[in-house]
N, C-alpha and C positions, 0 to 999 in steps of 0.2 A: 560647267558642272563637273566635267572630268578633272579640271584643275583643282576644284574644291575637294574632290574625293582624294586626289593624290596628296594634297596638303594634309588632310585629316589622317591619312594612312602614315604619312611621314611623322606627324606629331605623335601618333600612337606608338610608332616604332621607337622614337626617341625616349618616350616615357617608359616603354618596356625595357630598353637598354639601361636607363638610369635606375629603374627599380631593381633590375638584375644586379647592377653594380652595387647598389646599396645592400642587397641581401648577402652579397659575397664579402662585405667588409668583415674582417675578423672581430670577434667580440672583445670588448675592453677587458684588460686584466684586473682582477680584484686587487685593491690596494694592499701592499705588503711592506710592513715596517721592518727593515733589516738592520742588524747591528752595523754600526759604522766603524771605521778604523779606530777612532777614539774609544769606542765602546770596548773593543777587544783588549785594550790595555787594562780595563777594569774587570775583566772576566776571571781574573786570578790565574796564577801559573800552577795551580794544583794539578796533580795527576792521580789517576786511580791507583789505589794501593799505597799511596804516600802516607807516611806517619808523621804527624806533628807532635813534637815532644815539648812539654812545658815543665818548668821547675819553679818551686816556690822559695820563699826566703829561708826556709828550714832545710833546703836541699832535697826535698821530696819531689818525685817526678810523676807525671801522668801523661797519657798519650791520647791523641785523637786521630783516627784514621779516615782517609778519603775513601769512602765506600763505593760511590758511583758518581759518574759525571755524564750528563746527557745534554746535547744541544738540539733543539727541535724548532720546526716551523709550526706554529699553533694557529688555530682558528679562534676568532674573537668570541663567538658564541654559537648557538644552534642555528642562527640565520647566516653565519659565515660572512659577515659584513667585511671583514678584512683579516689579513694574516699578520703575525708578528713573530719575531725571533725571541727565543727563550732558552736560557741555560740553567740547569739545575745541578747543584753539587750537594751530595748527601754525605754528611760526616757522621762518624760513630764515636761516641765516648767509650773508649776501650775499658774504662773502669766499671762500666755499668752494662755492657752489652750482654753479659751472661745473666744479668738479673731480669732485664726487660728490653728486648730487642727494639720495640717500637719507641718507647720513651728514651732509649739511649741514642736515638738518631735525631739529628737536626739538619735542616735544609737551608742552603743559601740559593735563592732564586733571583735570577737577573732577567730583565726583559726590556724591549723597546716598544713603547706603547704610545698611541696618539694622545696628545694632550688636550685635544679639542673634543668636546662631547658630540659635535656634529658627525664625527667619524662613526658613531654607533648607528647612524641612519644612512650612511653613504657608502656604497660598495666600491666605487671606482676612484673617488677623489682621495689623494694622499694628503693628509693634514700634517701640520707640525707634530713632531713626536719627541719623546725624551727617554733617556736611559734611566731605569730605576732598579731598585733591589728590595727584596723582602727576605727577612731572616726568621725562620721558624725554629727556634732554638730548643724547644722541648725541655728535656731533663737538664740541659745546660744552664737554664736561665730562669729567674724567679719573677720575670715581668711579662708584659705583653709582647707579641711579635714586633720586630723592628722593621719599619718601612723607611727606606732611604730613597727619597725622591729628589732631594736637592744636594747634588755633589759639590755645590759651591758653598755649603755651610761651613762653619768654622772647623778647621783642622789644626792639630798640634804637631810638634816635632817630638819624637821619643827615641831615646837610645836604649836598646834592649840587647843585653849580652854582647856589647861591642858593636852592634849594627845600628845605624841611625835611620829611622823612618821619618819622612818629612810630610806625610799626608795621612795623619792618623785621626780617625773619628773616634770620639769617646761616647759610648752609649751607656746611659744610666737607666736602671729599671725604676728608680725612685721608690723602691719597696725594700725597706731594710729589715726584712724578717726572713728567717729560714723556714721554708715550707716543707711539710711532711705530706706527701701525696700517697693516698692508699692505692694499692694495686692488688689484683687477684692473681694468686699463683694457680695456674690452670692444672698443674700436676696433682696438687693435693687440696685445692679449694680454699686454702687459707689466705688471709689478708696480710700483706706486709707493707711497709712504708719505705719510700725512697726520699732522700733529702735533696731539695732544690735550693741552692744557696748562692749562685753567681748573680751579682747585681751590677757589675761594671764590665764592659767589654771594650778592648782596645783593638780597633780594626783599621788596618792600613788600606787606603784606596786601591793600591796596586798589588799588595802582598797578602791581604786577608787578615785573619785573626793572629795578632801578635802577643796577646795577653788578656788576662781577665782577673778580676778580684772576687774572692769568695768570702761570704760572710762567715762560713765555718772556719774557725781558728784564724780569721782575718788573713786568709791566704792571698798572696800576691803572686799569681802564676804568670810566668813570662816565657815566650818561645825561646827554645835553645837550638832547634834545628827544624 
């Protein structure tokens, strides 16, 4: 009887120790999709305050400024299923910023996101992911936002003002009309119209925007610095 009691106490002790060990195990980390070394090559060499200058076939010039750059670790949604890296570059069309500061801005957004829908219901497992980009071009563009999910799609080689770019995506809006967008002047309550007319963008994978075509006067604007 005494032996039986000793064995029972021993078993209970082992169970208690195992339970205590289990409770002390550190919690699993939430899955986090980080930019890879290859991604960083595609995040563009822009710097805050940098001015991109473009010239058309008539010798006219216009500038776009790098207004803000931010790289953040973001949560997937309200349930915090996973984290992912994101970089946002805000550009300003200098020709329009005095007219309407919101419409004059456009955003280049880069992120590494899980490519498997199962990640939306799994906190800990890290699924395959891919690098993608979304361009919200606002005043600059007469089409829908550009989503760049496949960096292996067709690219061309382009020489612009003596420099050759070998990884150029050509984005078409497929909308060949100049748009007039009504805006409210908050100072006097009057309605004015801004012209949205860019329908082709030339974007180098590693250098960013190197040119665009404008329906207004058939402008062919190319980067000069």
